[in-house]
C-alpha positions as CSV (number, residue, x, y, z in Angstrom):
1,M,127.6,119.2,71.5
2,T,124.1,120.5,71.3
3,V,123.8,124.2,72.4
4,Y,120.6,125.5,74.1
5,N,120.2,129.3,74.3
6,F,118.3,130.4,77.5
7,A,118.8,134.1,76.9
8,A,116.0,136.4,78.0
9,G,116.3,138.3,74.7
10,P,117.1,138.4,71.9
11,A,116.0,134.9,72.3
12,V,116.0,131.5,70.7
13,L,114.1,131.1,67.4
14,P,112.7,127.8,66.0
15,K,115.4,125.8,64.2
16,T,113.1,125.1,61.3
17,V,112.5,128.9,60.8
18,I,116.3,129.6,60.9
19,Q,116.8,126.8,58.3
20,R,114.2,128.3,56.1
21,V,115.6,131.8,56.4
22,Q,119.0,130.3,55.5
23,K,117.6,128.7,52.4
24,E,115.6,131.6,51.2
25,L,118.0,134.4,52.2
26,P,119.7,134.8,48.8
27,N,116.6,134.4,46.6
28,F,113.3,135.6,48.0
29,E,110.2,134.5,46.0
30,A,112.4,133.5,43.1
31,S,113.4,137.1,42.6
32,Q,117.1,136.6,42.7
33,M,117.1,139.3,45.4
34,S,117.6,138.8,49.1
35,I,114.8,139.6,51.6
36,L,117.5,141.9,53.1
37,E,117.4,144.2,50.1
38,V,113.9,144.3,48.7
39,S,111.6,147.3,48.9
40,H,108.7,147.3,51.3
41,R,106.6,148.7,48.4
42,W,107.3,145.6,46.2
43,Q,104.0,143.7,46.0
44,P,105.3,140.4,47.4
45,I,106.3,142.4,50.5
46,V,103.0,144.2,50.7
47,D,101.3,140.8,50.6
48,L,103.7,139.5,53.2
49,I,102.9,142.3,55.6
50,D,99.1,141.8,55.1
51,D,99.5,138.1,55.6
52,T,101.5,138.6,58.8
53,K,98.8,140.9,60.3
54,A,96.0,138.4,59.3
55,R,97.9,135.5,60.8
56,L,98.5,137.4,64.0
57,L,94.9,138.3,64.5
58,D,93.8,134.8,63.7
59,L,96.1,133.2,66.3
60,M,94.8,135.7,68.9
61,H,91.2,135.0,67.9
62,L,90.7,138.7,67.2
63,S,88.3,140.1,64.6
64,N,88.9,143.0,62.3
65,V,87.7,145.4,65.0
66,Y,91.4,145.4,65.8
67,D,94.3,146.7,63.8
68,V,97.9,145.6,63.8
69,L,100.8,148.0,63.6
70,L,104.2,146.7,62.8
71,L,106.6,149.3,64.2
72,Q,110.1,150.0,65.4
73,G,111.5,151.5,68.6
74,G,110.7,148.6,70.9
75,A,108.3,148.5,73.8
76,T,110.2,151.4,75.3
77,L,108.9,153.8,72.7
78,Q,105.4,152.5,73.3
79,F,105.8,153.6,77.0
80,T,105.4,157.1,75.4
81,A,103.2,156.4,72.4
82,V,100.4,154.7,74.3
83,P,99.8,157.5,76.8
84,L,99.9,160.1,74.0
85,N,97.3,158.3,72.0
86,L,95.0,156.9,74.7
87,A,95.3,159.2,77.8
88,T,93.2,161.9,76.3
89,Q,90.2,162.3,78.5
90,F,91.3,162.2,82.2
91,H,95.0,162.5,81.3
92,R,95.6,159.9,84.1
93,I,96.9,156.3,83.9
94,G,96.7,153.6,86.5
95,F,99.7,151.3,86.6
96,I,100.0,147.9,88.3
97,D,103.6,147.7,89.5
98,T,104.9,144.2,89.1
99,G,108.6,144.9,88.5
100,H,111.2,146.7,86.5
101,W,109.4,147.1,83.2
102,S,106.1,148.3,84.7
103,Q,108.1,150.8,86.7
104,R,109.8,151.9,83.5
105,A,106.5,152.3,81.7
106,A,105.1,154.5,84.5
107,A,108.3,156.6,84.7
108,E,108.2,157.3,80.9
109,A,104.5,158.2,81.1
110,E,105.1,160.6,84.0
111,K,107.6,162.6,81.8
112,L,104.8,163.7,79.6
113,P,103.4,167.1,80.5
114,Q,99.9,167.4,82.0
115,L,99.7,163.6,82.5
116,T,99.6,161.7,85.8
117,A,100.9,158.2,86.1
118,E,99.6,156.6,89.3
119,I,100.7,153.3,90.9
120,L,97.4,151.6,91.9
121,A,99.0,148.4,93.3
122,S,102.5,147.1,93.8
123,S,104.3,144.1,95.0
124,R,107.5,146.0,95.6
125,E,107.4,145.4,99.3
126,D,107.3,141.7,98.6
127,H,110.4,142.1,96.4
128,Y,108.2,141.3,93.5
129,Q,107.9,137.6,94.5
130,Q,104.2,137.6,93.8
131,L,101.6,139.7,92.0
132,P,99.9,142.5,93.9
133,V,96.3,142.1,95.0
134,W,94.1,143.7,92.3
135,P,92.7,147.0,93.7
136,Q,89.4,148.7,93.6
137,I,89.8,151.2,90.8
138,A,87.9,154.5,90.5
139,N,86.5,155.6,87.2
140,K,89.0,158.4,86.7
141,Y,91.7,156.7,84.5
142,D,92.0,156.6,80.8
143,Y,93.2,153.0,81.1
144,I,94.9,150.5,83.3
145,H,98.4,149.3,82.3
146,L,99.9,146.0,83.3
147,T,102.9,143.9,82.3
148,T,101.6,140.4,81.8
149,N,105.0,138.7,82.2
150,N,107.9,140.0,84.3
151,T,111.1,138.9,82.6
152,I,113.4,139.9,85.4
153,E,111.3,138.9,88.4
154,G,109.8,135.7,87.0
155,T,106.1,136.4,87.7
156,A,103.2,136.4,85.3
157,Y,99.4,136.9,85.0
158,H,97.7,133.7,84.0
159,T,94.2,135.2,83.7
160,V,93.2,138.7,82.7
161,P,92.2,140.7,85.7
162,T,88.6,142.0,85.8
163,T,88.1,145.7,85.4
164,A,85.5,148.0,83.9
165,L,88.2,150.3,82.6
166,P,90.2,149.9,79.4
167,L,93.2,147.6,79.7
168,V,96.6,148.0,78.1
169,A,99.2,145.3,78.3
170,D,102.9,145.1,77.7
171,M,103.2,141.5,76.6
172,S,106.8,141.7,75.3
173,S,108.1,138.6,77.1
174,N,105.1,136.2,76.8
175,F,103.5,137.4,73.6
176,L,101.8,134.5,71.9
177,G,103.3,132.2,74.5
178,Q,100.4,132.1,76.9
179,T,96.7,131.9,76.3
180,Y,94.6,135.0,77.3
181,D,91.2,136.3,76.3
182,F,92.8,139.0,74.1
183,T,89.5,140.7,73.5
184,K,89.6,142.0,77.0
185,F,92.5,144.4,76.0
186,D,92.0,147.7,74.2
187,L,95.7,147.7,73.3
188,I,98.6,145.2,73.4
189,Y,102.2,146.0,72.6
190,A,105.2,143.8,72.5
191,G,108.8,143.8,71.4
192,A,109.2,140.8,69.0
193,Q,112.6,139.6,70.2
194,K,111.4,137.1,72.8
195,N,108.9,134.9,71.0
196,L,108.5,136.2,67.4
197,A,111.4,137.6,65.5
198,P,114.8,139.3,65.8
199,A,115.0,142.6,67.6
200,G,113.8,145.6,65.6
201,L,110.1,144.9,65.3
202,T,107.4,146.0,67.7
203,I,103.8,144.8,67.6
204,V,100.9,147.0,68.5
205,V,97.4,145.4,68.5
206,I,94.8,148.0,69.0
207,K,91.0,148.3,68.8
208,K,90.3,150.5,65.8
209,Q,87.8,152.6,67.8
210,R,90.7,153.7,70.0
211,I,92.7,155.2,67.1
212,Q,92.1,158.9,67.3
213,Q,93.1,161.7,65.0
214,L,95.5,163.7,67.2
215,N,98.0,166.3,66.6
216,L,101.1,164.2,67.5
217,P,104.5,163.7,65.9
218,S,103.8,161.4,63.0
219,M,105.9,158.4,64.2
220,L,104.0,158.5,67.5
221,A,100.5,158.9,66.1
222,Y,98.6,155.7,65.7
223,S,96.2,157.3,63.3
224,E,99.0,158.2,60.9
225,L,100.8,154.9,61.3
226,A,97.5,153.0,60.6
227,A,96.7,155.2,57.6
228,K,100.1,154.5,56.1
229,D,100.1,150.8,57.0
230,S,103.0,151.3,59.4
231,A,105.2,152.6,56.6
232,L,105.8,156.3,57.5
233,N,109.4,155.2,57.2
234,T,110.9,152.0,55.9
235,P,109.5,149.1,58.0
236,P,111.8,146.3,59.3
237,V,111.1,144.0,56.3
238,F,113.4,141.2,57.4
239,Q,112.0,141.0,60.9
240,I,108.4,141.0,59.5
241,Y,109.4,138.1,57.2
242,V,110.8,136.1,60.1
243,A,107.8,136.9,62.2
244,N,105.6,135.5,59.4
245,L,107.6,132.3,59.4
246,V,107.3,132.0,63.2
247,L,103.6,132.6,63.0
248,Q,103.3,129.7,60.6
249,W,105.4,127.6,62.9
250,L,103.2,128.5,65.8
251,A,100.1,127.5,63.9
252,D,101.7,124.1,63.4
253,Q,102.2,123.8,67.1
254,G,98.4,124.1,67.6
255,G,98.3,127.9,67.9
256,V,98.6,129.9,71.1
257,E,96.6,127.2,72.9
258,G,98.9,124.4,71.7
259,I,102.1,126.2,72.6
260,T,100.7,127.2,76.0
261,R,100.3,123.5,76.8
262,I,103.9,122.9,75.8
263,N,105.1,125.8,77.8
264,Q,103.2,124.8,80.8
265,R,104.7,121.3,80.6
266,K,108.3,122.7,80.2
267,A,107.9,125.2,83.1
268,A,106.2,122.6,85.4
269,R,109.2,120.2,85.0
270,L,111.7,122.9,85.8
271,Y,109.8,124.2,88.8
272,E,109.3,120.7,90.1
273,F,113.1,120.1,90.0
274,L,113.8,123.4,91.8
275,D,111.1,122.8,94.4
276,Q,112.7,119.5,95.4
277,S,116.3,120.7,95.1
278,Q,118.5,121.0,98.2
279,L,120.8,123.5,96.4
280,F,118.7,125.6,94.0
281,T,115.7,127.7,95.0
282,N,113.0,129.7,93.2
283,S,111.3,132.2,95.6
284,I,108.3,133.1,93.5
285,K,104.8,132.4,94.7
286,A,103.8,129.2,92.9
287,S,100.5,130.5,91.5
288,D,102.3,133.6,90.0
289,R,105.3,131.9,88.4
290,S,106.1,132.8,84.9
291,L,106.0,130.2,82.1
292,M,108.7,132.1,80.2
293,N,111.4,133.2,82.7
294,V,112.5,131.1,85.6
295,P,114.9,132.8,88.1
296,F,116.7,130.7,90.6
297,T,119.8,130.8,92.8
298,T,122.1,128.8,95.1
299,G,122.1,131.7,97.5
300,E,125.8,132.2,97.0
301,A,127.0,134.6,94.3
302,Q,130.3,132.8,93.7
303,L,128.6,129.4,93.5
304,D,126.0,130.8,91.1
305,Q,128.8,132.0,88.9
306,S,130.3,128.5,89.0
307,V,127.0,127.1,87.8
308,I,126.8,129.6,84.9
309,Q,130.3,128.8,83.8
310,A,129.9,125.0,84.0
311,A,126.6,125.3,82.2
312,A,128.1,127.2,79.3
313,E,130.8,124.6,79.0
314,A,128.0,122.0,78.7
315,G,126.3,124.0,76.0
316,L,123.6,125.6,78.2
317,M,124.1,129.3,77.3
318,N,123.0,132.6,78.8
319,L,121.8,131.5,82.3
320,K,123.1,134.5,84.1
321,G,120.4,136.3,86.0
322,H,119.6,140.0,85.4
323,R,122.2,142.3,86.9
324,S,119.6,143.9,89.2
325,V,118.8,140.6,90.9
326,G,121.7,138.3,90.3
327,G,121.5,134.6,90.5
328,L,120.5,132.5,87.4
329,R,117.6,132.7,85.0
330,A,116.4,130.2,82.4
331,S,114.2,131.8,79.7
332,I,112.2,129.0,78.1
333,Y,110.3,130.8,75.4
334,N,108.2,129.2,72.7
335,A,111.1,128.0,70.6
336,M,113.0,126.4,73.5
337,P,112.5,122.7,72.9
338,E,111.5,120.4,75.7
339,A,114.9,118.6,75.2
340,G,116.6,121.9,76.2
341,V,114.7,121.9,79.5
342,T,115.6,118.2,80.0
343,A,119.2,119.0,79.4
344,L,119.1,121.9,81.9
345,I,117.4,119.8,84.6
346,D,119.9,116.9,84.1
347,F,122.8,119.4,84.3
348,L,121.5,121.1,87.5
349,A,120.9,117.7,89.1
350,D,124.4,116.6,88.3
351,F,125.9,119.8,89.5
352,E,124.0,119.5,92.8
353,A,125.1,115.9,93.3
354,K,128.8,117.0,92.9
355,H,128.4,120.0,95.3
356,K,126.6,118.5,98.3
C-alpha cells in the first residue's frame, strides 16, 4: 500500500531526496564519516553552507544585497529576534492578524519592554475565513508583519500587499512553495519543516542594510550571527544538508515558479472536489485559499473522525485538523506528489458515496 503523508509539519520530503540521504548517510563526500557526525568547520561543510545560501537566493531571484542566516529556534524565536533587531526607531510594529501564528507573533513582540505591537487589520470576526482588507497605514511603524500562509486557517496571500513601510513576512508554511516578488520584503523568516528540511533549521533572509550593530544577546543579534556565518554555536548541519538537496530538487521542478504551477494544479483539483461535494465543505473565501493547507469538514465531529480513521487505513495519513478548529486538513506541500492528491480525492469521493 502506498502511504501519503498529509501532515502540516514536520511534513513530507521528496522521495528522491530521502533516497539520496539514505545512500550518502554512512559516507559523506567519500570521507567514511556520516553527515551526522562531521564538523561544521570542515571545509566540505563550509562549502555546503555557502552553496545552500547561494541556491536559496538564486531560487528567490534575490541579489547579494540580501544575506541568509541558517539558524535554530524555529519561527517562534524569530517572533522575538525580529522586533529586537528591526523595531529600533519607532519601537512600534504593525501586525496583520490572519490567524493563530500572526497572533502568536504579535503576542511575543508585545512581551518586549518599551515596544508596542499593534493589530492594524484582522479577520478574526470572520473566523479567519478570509484575509482582512489591507488598511491605510500611518508612517509610525518600524515595519509591517504578515503571515503569508495560515497553516491552521487555510488562507494565504497570493500577491504582496502594497505599502511604503518595510515588510516582514513569516513564510514558514509556504516558503518556496508560492511565487512572490521577494524583493518587496525587508526580512523573511521560515521554519524549514514544511517545505525544505527536517525540523531544527530556521531560515532568515534579510536585506544587509537592515542588519544593525546592536547590544543584544549574541544568539538574537543578526549582526553577530551574520559576522559568524550563523555559527555562534554548532549549526544544524544535517538539516542544512537536506535543505541543500531539496533546493536542488526544487530547481529541477522549474524553481519556485515551476513548483507554484504544480501546487496550483494540486490545490485546484482538491478545492474543485470539495466545492461540488454534498458531504465535505471548505468555508474559506475562494480568492484567499491556501495552496498548502486545505481544511475541510463534514460538519459532524464523529463523522470527521470516521473519515480520518478510514483514510489512515487506506494509507492517507495525518488528515486530522488542528485541535483549535477540528475537522480535517490536507497539507499538500511541495513534496506531495499529484498522485497523493488524486488518491485523497478518490478516497473522499468513495467515502461520500458510502455515506449518503
